[in-house]
ZABAVEX-58178 format. One line per 4 residues: number of its first residue (from 1); for each residue y, z, x of N, C-alpha, C, CB. Coordinates in steps of 0.02 Angstrom, whole numbers. Glycine has a CB too. Example, Ala and Ser with C-alpha at 12.3 -4.5 7.8 and 13.67 -1.06 7.14 Angstrom:
residues 2
1) -284 390 660 -225 390 615 -165 390 660 -224 452 565 | -112 354 642 -53 357 684 2 394 645 -30 286 704 $
//
This chain:
residues 205
1) -1147 -268 -601 -1138 -304 -664 -1107 -372 -647 -1092 -264 -714 | -1131 -424 -677 -1105 -491 -664 -1039 -501 -699 -1155 -544 -686 | -987 -524 -660 -920 -534 -689 -919 -598 -729 -865 -535 -635 | -883 -596 -783 -878 -655 -826 -823 -699 -798 -863 -636 -900 $
5) -836 -761 -785 -786 -807 -757 -730 -818 -807 -818 -875 -737 | -667 -817 -781 -610 -828 -825 -596 -903 -832 -547 -791 -799 | -574 -921 -889 -554 -991 -899 -485 -1001 -871 -556 -1011 -975 | -464 -1062 -854 -396 -1075 -829 -343 -1047 -875 -384 -1149 -820 $
9) -356 -1052 -941 -305 -1028 -989 -298 -953 -983 -323 -1047 -1062 | -354 -919 -976 -352 -846 -970 -317 -824 -907 -422 -816 -971 | -330 -860 -852 -296 -844 -789 -221 -854 -794 -324 -886 -731 | -200 -907 -828 -129 -922 -836 -94 -867 -876 -119 -990 -871 $
13) -127 -845 -930 -98 -792 -971 -91 -728 -929 -141 -778 -1034 | -142 -716 -888 -139 -656 -845 -83 -660 -795 -205 -646 -808 | -72 -718 -766 -18 -727 -717 50 -716 -749 -20 -797 -687 | 58 -744 -809 122 -735 -844 135 -662 -858 124 -774 -909 $
17) 83 -626 -878 90 -555 -894 109 -515 -832 24 -526 -924 | 79 -532 -775 95 -496 -713 166 -510 -691 46 -516 -657 | 188 -573 -698 257 -591 -680 307 -555 -722 267 -666 -685 | 292 -550 -788 337 -516 -833 343 -443 -815 314 -523 -906 $
21) 287 -412 -798 287 -342 -778 328 -331 -715 216 -316 -768 | 322 -377 -667 359 -371 -604 434 -375 -617 337 -425 -555 | 456 -424 -658 526 -431 -675 553 -369 -708 538 -491 -719 | 513 -341 -754 534 -281 -790 543 -223 -741 484 -263 -844 $
25) 496 -218 -693 500 -164 -644 561 -170 -600 438 -163 -602 | 576 -232 -577 635 -242 -535 699 -227 -573 636 -312 -508 | 701 -246 -637 761 -233 -677 772 -159 -685 754 -265 -747 | 717 -122 -696 722 -49 -703 747 -18 -640 656 -19 -723 $
29) 722 -41 -582 745 -14 -518 818 -27 -507 704 -42 -461 | 839 -88 -527 909 -105 -519 953 -60 -560 921 -177 -538 | 930 -43 -621 970 1 -664 974 71 -634 941 4 -735 | 918 94 -606 917 161 -579 961 168 -517 846 181 -561 $
33) 969 112 -478 1007 115 -416 1078 89 -423 971 76 -362 | 1098 76 -485 1164 46 -496 1220 88 -467 1176 35 -569 | 1212 152 -468 1266 195 -443 1264 207 -369 1264 260 -478 | 1212 184 -336 1206 196 -264 1196 132 -224 1148 243 -251 $
37) 1228 79 -247 1221 14 -213 1254 17 -145 1253 -43 -256 | 1215 8 -92 1243 11 -25 1238 -57 10 1206 64 17 | 1231 -110 -30 1227 -177 -1 1293 -194 31 1208 -230 -54 | 1293 -230 88 1356 -247 122 1399 -292 80 1342 -280 189 $
41) 1463 -281 84 1511 -321 46 1558 -357 95 1552 -277 -4 | 1579 -416 74 1624 -455 117 1690 -418 123 1635 -526 89 | 1715 -412 185 1778 -379 197 1833 -431 209 1773 -331 256 | 1891 -416 185 1948 -461 196 1972 -451 267 2004 -448 145 $
45) 1972 -503 306 1994 -498 376 2066 -519 383 1950 -541 421 | 2097 -495 437 2166 -513 449 2173 -587 464 2195 -472 506 | 2118 -618 488 2122 -689 506 2138 -732 445 2056 -713 536 | 2116 -708 385 2128 -747 325 2201 -749 306 2088 -718 268 $
49) 2239 -700 328 2310 -696 310 2356 -710 369 2325 -629 280 | 2328 -731 426 2369 -743 484 2414 -803 473 2326 -753 545 | 2476 -796 493 2524 -850 487 2527 -886 555 2595 -823 466 | 2523 -953 555 2526 -989 619 2589 -971 657 2524 -1064 607 $
53) 2583 -967 723 2640 -949 765 2694 -1003 763 2618 -936 836 | 2672 -1066 753 2718 -1123 756 2708 -1167 695 2709 -1163 821 | 2762 -1188 665 2758 -1234 608 2754 -1305 634 2820 -1224 560 | 2694 -1333 635 2685 -1400 664 2712 -1455 618 2612 -1413 679 $
57) 2730 -1437 556 2760 -1487 511 2835 -1493 521 2744 -1468 439 | 2863 -1448 560 2934 -1451 575 2945 -1499 633 2962 -1380 591 | 2985 -1551 624 2994 -1601 677 3026 -1573 740 3037 -1657 652 | 3062 -1518 734 3093 -1486 793 3044 -1436 823 3159 -1451 774 $
61) 3011 -1397 781 2966 -1345 805 2905 -1374 840 2944 -1302 747 | 2890 -1438 827 2832 -1468 859 2840 -1468 935 2821 -1539 833 | 2902 -1466 959 2914 -1462 1031 2885 -1398 1059 2990 -1465 1047 | 2891 -1344 1022 2863 -1281 1044 2787 -1285 1048 2885 -1224 997 $
65) 2757 -1318 1000 2684 -1326 999 2662 -1366 1060 2661 -1362 934 | 2698 -1420 1075 2680 -1461 1134 2687 -1421 1198 2725 -1523 1136 | 2738 -1377 1201 2747 -1335 1260 2688 -1287 1268 2812 -1295 1256 | 2668 -1256 1213 2611 -1210 1215 2548 -1247 1238 2599 -1178 1146 $
69) 2538 -1306 1211 2479 -1345 1232 2481 -1360 1307 2477 -1411 1192 | 2540 -1377 1331 2546 -1392 1403 2530 -1331 1446 2616 -1418 1419 | 2557 -1274 1425 2545 -1212 1463 2470 -1197 1464 2583 -1153 1431 | 2438 -1199 1407 2367 -1183 1403 2326 -1233 1444 2343 -1184 1330 $
73) 2342 -1296 1439 2305 -1348 1474 2311 -1340 1550 2329 -1417 1453 | 2372 -1331 1574 2384 -1327 1646 2355 -1263 1676 2458 -1332 1662 | 2368 -1207 1644 2343 -1143 1670 2267 -1143 1671 2369 -1083 1627 | 2236 -1169 1619 2163 -1173 1616 2136 -1219 1671 2139 -1196 1547 $
77) 2169 -1276 1681 2148 -1324 1732 2153 -1294 1802 2190 -1387 1728 | 2197 -1244 1809 2204 -1211 1874 2164 -1146 1877 2278 -1196 1888 | 2110 -1146 1839 2062 -1091 1839 2089 -1025 1812 2036 -1080 1908 | 2140 -1029 1771 2167 -968 1740 2122 -944 1684 2237 -980 1715 $
81) 2110 -878 1680 2071 -851 1625 2117 -837 1566 2033 -787 1647 | 2090 -805 1514 2130 -792 1454 2190 -747 1468 2086 -761 1399 | 2181 -698 1511 2237 -654 1529 2293 -693 1562 2213 -598 1575 | 2275 -739 1605 2325 -781 1639 2361 -826 1590 2293 -822 1695 $
85) 2323 -856 1545 2352 -900 1494 2400 -861 1450 2297 -932 1451 | 2378 -803 1427 2421 -762 1384 2483 -738 1421 2383 -702 1356 | 2475 -723 1486 2533 -702 1525 2584 -757 1530 2511 -681 1594 | 2562 -818 1542 2608 -875 1547 2641 -888 1479 2572 -937 1572 $
89) 2602 -885 1426 2630 -896 1359 2681 -841 1342 2574 -898 1306 | 2664 -779 1360 2709 -723 1345 2775 -729 1382 2675 -657 1364 | 2772 -746 1446 2834 -753 1485 2877 -809 1457 2818 -768 1559 | 2847 -865 1440 2885 -922 1414 2915 -907 1346 2842 -984 1411 $
93) 2876 -871 1304 2902 -855 1237 2959 -804 1242 2847 -827 1193 | 2951 -754 1285 3002 -702 1291 3067 -730 1319 2977 -645 1336 | 3062 -777 1366 3122 -802 1399 3155 -861 1364 3104 -822 1469 | 3115 -905 1333 3146 -964 1303 3123 -980 1233 3132 -1023 1346 $
97) 3075 -941 1207 3049 -956 1141 3010 -1021 1141 3106 -960 1090 | 2984 -1040 1201 2947 -1102 1211 2990 -1164 1202 2888 -1105 1164 | 3055 -1156 1211 3101 -1212 1212 3132 -1217 1281 3157 -1204 1157 | 3141 -1278 1304 3177 -1289 1367 3236 -1334 1351 3131 -1320 1423 $
101) 3289 -1329 1390 3348 -1370 1378 3411 -1333 1394 3350 -1394 1306 | 3464 -1350 1359 3528 -1317 1371 3533 -1253 1330 3586 -1365 1354 | 3545 -1199 1364 3551 -1135 1331 3607 -1094 1363 3484 -1096 1333 | 3641 -1055 1323 3690 -1007 1348 3754 -1039 1374 3659 -967 1403 $
105) 3802 -997 1389 3866 -1021 1415 3912 -1047 1360 3854 -1075 1467 | 3973 -1060 1378 4020 -1085 1329 4015 -1162 1324 4093 -1064 1346 | 4042 -1192 1272 4036 -1265 1263 4059 -1303 1325 4078 -1287 1202 | 4018 -1350 1344 4035 -1390 1403 4010 -1360 1468 4109 -1399 1406 $
109) 3988 -1298 1465 3964 -1265 1526 3897 -1230 1513 4017 -1214 1553 | 3855 -1262 1473 3791 -1232 1458 3744 -1239 1518 3760 -1264 1396 | 3698 -1192 1523 3650 -1192 1578 3586 -1227 1557 3635 -1121 1600 | 3561 -1271 1598 3498 -1305 1585 3442 -1262 1615 3497 -1377 1616 $
113) 3395 -1242 1571 3342 -1196 1594 3273 -1221 1575 3353 -1126 1564 | 3223 -1198 1614 3154 -1217 1598 3124 -1168 1548 3112 -1221 1662 | 3061 -1177 1532 3030 -1136 1480 3020 -1063 1500 2964 -1165 1461 | 3026 -1048 1564 3020 -979 1587 3089 -947 1598 2980 -976 1652 $
117) 3141 -982 1577 3208 -953 1579 3245 -962 1644 3204 -882 1564 | 3217 -1000 1691 3250 -1011 1755 3295 -1072 1753 3197 -1018 1811 | 3351 -1070 1788 3395 -1129 1791 3356 -1190 1814 3455 -1117 1839 | 3367 -1246 1780 3329 -1306 1796 3376 -1364 1813 3284 -1326 1738 $
121) 3361 -1397 1867 3399 -1456 1887 3355 -1518 1886 3430 -1446 1957 | 3303 -1516 1844 3257 -1572 1841 3293 -1635 1820 3199 -1556 1793 | 3282 -1689 1857 3319 -1751 1845 3309 -1778 1774 3297 -1804 1895 | 3249 -1770 1747 3236 -1796 1680 3257 -1750 1624 3164 -1811 1673 $
125) 3289 -1694 1641 3309 -1646 1590 3257 -1592 1582 3321 -1681 1523 | 3280 -1531 1574 3234 -1473 1570 3187 -1478 1511 3273 -1409 1566 | 3207 -1515 1459 3166 -1518 1399 3112 -1572 1403 3210 -1530 1339 | 3111 -1610 1456 3062 -1663 1462 2992 -1635 1475 3081 -1711 1519 $
129) 2942 -1673 1457 2872 -1651 1466 2858 -1638 1540 2824 -1704 1439 | 2883 -1682 1583 2871 -1674 1654 2903 -1610 1681 2898 -1734 1693 | 2962 -1594 1656 2995 -1533 1679 2956 -1471 1658 3066 -1529 1651 | 2930 -1472 1597 2890 -1416 1573 2828 -1407 1615 2871 -1425 1499 $
133) 2794 -1463 1630 2734 -1460 1671 2750 -1434 1741 2701 -1529 1675 | 2806 -1456 1769 2827 -1433 1836 2840 -1358 1835 2890 -1471 1860 | 2870 -1333 1781 2885 -1262 1775 2821 -1221 1772 2929 -1248 1713 | 2772 -1246 1734 2708 -1210 1728 2672 -1209 1795 2663 -1243 1674 $
137) 2672 -1265 1830 2640 -1267 1896 2675 -1218 1944 2642 -1339 1925 | 2742 -1214 1940 2778 -1167 1982 2758 -1096 1965 2855 -1177 1975 | 2753 -1081 1901 2732 -1015 1878 2663 -997 1908 2729 -1011 1801 | 2617 -1046 1908 2551 -1033 1934 2551 -1027 2011 2504 -1089 1913 $
141) 2596 -1062 2043 2603 -1054 2116 2623 -983 2133 2654 -1105 2145 | 2671 -957 2096 2694 -888 2107 2639 -839 2088 2759 -874 2067 | 2601 -855 2035 2548 -811 2012 2497 -797 2066 2514 -840 1950 | 2487 -846 2110 2438 -837 2163 2460 -784 2214 2427 -903 2199 $
145) 2522 -763 2211 2547 -715 2260 2550 -643 2234 2615 -736 2283 | 2539 -633 2170 2547 -565 2142 2483 -525 2153 2564 -568 2066 | 2488 -458 2155 2429 -416 2167 2375 -428 2114 2450 -342 2166 | 2312 -427 2135 2256 -440 2089 2254 -392 2030 2192 -435 2126 $
149) 2276 -330 2040 2271 -281 1986 2317 -298 1927 2288 -212 2012 | 2367 -340 1939 2411 -358 1883 2377 -407 1835 2475 -389 1910 | 2322 -436 1856 2288 -487 1815 2245 -457 1760 2245 -530 1859 | 2244 -392 1754 2204 -360 1702 2241 -354 1636 2183 -292 1724 $
153) 2305 -369 1635 2345 -362 1575 2396 -419 1572 2380 -293 1572 | 2400 -456 1516 2446 -513 1512 2519 -496 1525 2441 -544 1444 | 2542 -439 1498 2612 -420 1506 2626 -401 1578 2630 -362 1459 | 2584 -359 1607 2594 -340 1678 2593 -401 1723 2540 -289 1700 $
157) 2547 -447 1708 2541 -508 1747 2604 -550 1741 2479 -548 1725 | 2628 -560 1680 2687 -601 1668 2749 -573 1702 2701 -609 1593 | 2758 -507 1696 2816 -474 1727 2811 -479 1803 2820 -400 1705 | 2750 -469 1829 2741 -473 1902 2758 -542 1929 2669 -455 1920 $
161) 2737 -593 1894 2752 -662 1916 2826 -676 1914 2713 -713 1873 | 2859 -656 1860 2931 -669 1853 2971 -632 1907 2955 -647 1784 | 2951 -571 1923 2986 -533 1974 2970 -558 2044 2970 -459 1969 | 2912 -589 2053 2892 -615 2119 2925 -682 2134 2817 -622 2123 $
165) 2954 -713 2085 2986 -778 2096 3042 -771 2147 3013 -808 2029 | 3043 -812 2198 3093 -805 2251 3165 -818 2228 3077 -852 2307 | 3172 -846 2169 3240 -858 2144 3274 -794 2122 3239 -907 2086 | 3235 -740 2115 3264 -675 2100 3274 -665 2026 3328 -666 2136 $
169) 3250 -609 2001 3256 -594 1929 3323 -560 1915 3197 -550 1905 | 3375 -600 1909 3442 -574 1897 3459 -584 1823 3496 -609 1943 | 3465 -530 1785 3477 -537 1713 3541 -573 1696 3478 -469 1681 | 3590 -572 1740 3654 -605 1725 3648 -681 1725 3707 -583 1775 $
173) 3594 -707 1756 3586 -779 1759 3532 -804 1713 3571 -801 1829 | 3502 -758 1674 3449 -778 1628 3479 -803 1563 3402 -719 1614 | 3440 -843 1528 3463 -868 1463 3470 -810 1414 3414 -921 1435 | 3417 -771 1406 3420 -712 1365 3430 -653 1413 3355 -703 1321 $
177) 3492 -638 1428 3508 -588 1479 3479 -520 1461 3583 -582 1487 | 3452 -486 1511 3424 -420 1503 3477 -367 1516 3363 -410 1549 | 3465 -308 1486 3512 -253 1497 3508 -229 1569 3497 -195 1449 | 3450 -236 1599 3442 -215 1668 3381 -249 1697 3435 -137 1673 $
181) 3369 -240 1761 3309 -268 1792 3254 -216 1795 3324 -294 1862 | 3260 -162 1756 3209 -111 1752 3145 -140 1724 3233 -51 1710 | 3090 -134 1760 3028 -165 1738 3004 -138 1672 2974 -155 1791 | 3016 -75 1659 2995 -45 1596 3029 -80 1537 3010 30 1595 $
185) 3094 -93 1545 3132 -127 1493 3106 -198 1483 3207 -129 1511 | 3094 -233 1537 3069 -302 1533 3000 -302 1501 3067 -334 1603 | 2957 -255 1521 2889 -251 1494 2890 -241 1419 2850 -195 1528 | 2937 -200 1395 2943 -188 1324 2958 -253 1287 2997 -135 1309 $
189) 3003 -292 1314 3022 -355 1282 2965 -406 1286 3085 -384 1313 | 2930 -406 1342 2873 -452 1349 2816 -432 1302 2849 -453 1421 | 2806 -366 1294 2754 -342 1249 2767 -366 1178 2750 -266 1251 | 2830 -368 1158 2847 -392 1092 2829 -465 1082 2922 -382 1079 $
193) 2825 -503 1137 2808 -574 1133 2733 -587 1138 2844 -612 1187 | 2695 -537 1158 2624 -547 1170 2587 -566 1106 2594 -484 1199 | 2602 -533 1051 2566 -549 989 2579 -621 966 2586 -500 933 | 2641 -643 975 2656 -713 959 2618 -760 1005 2732 -726 964 $
197) 2613 -741 1068 2575 -781 1116 2502 -786 1096 2582 -753 1186 | 2473 -730 1074 2403 -731 1052 2393 -776 992 2380 -660 1036 | 2440 -773 945 2435 -815 885 2440 -889 903 2489 -797 835 | 2484 -904 950 2493 -974 972 2431 -1000 1008 2553 -980 1018 $
201) 2400 -956 1048 2339 -976 1084 2284 -992 1035 2317 -922 1132 | 2276 -950 983 2226 -964 932 2241 -1030 897 2223 -907 880 | 2304 -1043 887 2324 -1104 851 2308 -1168 888 2397 -1102 837 | 2312 -1168 953 2300 -1229 991 2227 -1236 1014 2345 -1231 1050 $
205) 2189 -1181 1008 2119 -1185 1031 2076 -1224 982 2091 -1114 1041 $
//
């Protein structure tokens, strides 16, 4: 049988009718599946609520930010991986809170210390940029001597480097004196600083 050719108007009406039917069908399906919607939903991540480790708007706290930047820059330049960077940041945060300068002792007899908590006799003052950089380089020099297996964990690495320092890890001469030189005790305190170190690393990256 010969088909009758449709006029443009007839074809247009047919298209509209088909579109309407499709929309109606999709709406019906949506209603039927309303109770079983398994489409992925955005999840609230902890990153959205993370508080910066350092307040860069604080004129005093900005020193800590500059110290963190120096540590990250120098350790990375010396081929340190993320574990090494976090280890250095953890040690410095645990021992000095990323501040260098005069700490501890009675008035007039305060000890000048670097960012890793070691006594500092740097001519320009322990809080100077050059002194901080020198301390980080010294930390990395000692890091080259610790067993390779310590490099798998930031805390183990940081503790190993501090104990390997030839100046001797004597809690009585530290800024934040330790109850003992027991590595377990030191590791516990360093572990408490690791999360702050991670937050600071994210902040400067």
